N, C-alpha and C positions, 0 to 999 in steps of 0.2 A: 390119249395120244392123238395128235392131229395129222399124222402122216402114216403112210403104209409102213408097217414094221419091217425091219431088215431081217436077215441080211439082204441087201440089194446086190445083184450080180451084174457083171458087165460082159458083153460079147461084142467087140468092135465098138460101135457108137450106140449100141442098144443097151439100155439099163432095164432090168426087170427083177421081179421077185417071184418066188415059187412057194406053194404050200407044201405040207408034208408028203403029199402024193405027186409032187412035181408039176402041179397045174400052175400055169402062169397067173399070178394075181394082180400084177401091175406091169406095164410095159411102156417104154418111151424111147423114142429115137432122139439122141442128142444131135441137134443141128449145128455141128461144129466140126471143123477139120482138125481140131486139136484133140488128140487122144487123151490128154490130161484132163479135159473137161468131163468126159464120161467116167474116168477113174475117180475124180473128186466127187461127182454126183453119186456114184455107187457107194462111196465110203461115208456119205453124209450121215446116215443113221448111227453108225458106230462112232463117228466123231462127236455127234451130239450127245450120245450116251456117256462117252468118256469125259467130255467137258462138264456135263452135269455132275458126274461122279467126283471130278476134281474139285469143283466148286463146293459140293456138299462136304467133302472131306476137309478142305481148308476152312470152311465155316465152322466145322466141329472142333477145331483147335482152340485152345485158350487164346484170348486176345493177344497176349504177348508173343505168341508163336505165329500168328496169322501174318500173311504178307500185307503190304501197304494196301489200304482200301481202294486206291486207284487201280490196282491190278485187277480187281473184280469188274470194273466198269466195262471194258471191251468184251470180257467173257460173258457177262450178263447181257450185254447188247446183242451178242451173237446168238445166245440162247433165245432171247426174245424174238429176234429176226427169224430164227428157224421154227419157232413154235407159234408165232403169231400172237404172243402175249405181251 
């Protein structure tokens, strides 16, 4: 894994993670006046996990049941952008 594992939490514009003992393990202040930015950043680990799971499931289907291969391109690009691969 190339990022701090989630869940990431949000409090105002602060995004952070905690370990089992509630020690902060990562903290960042989102430099934006838009509250949606902090919400999106805090949801990023779960969104990545969900997208990877969706791609994995769809790729496991028989070819006749898979979506058009072009559907995978933006999803694969988003995963590569998030993971640096």
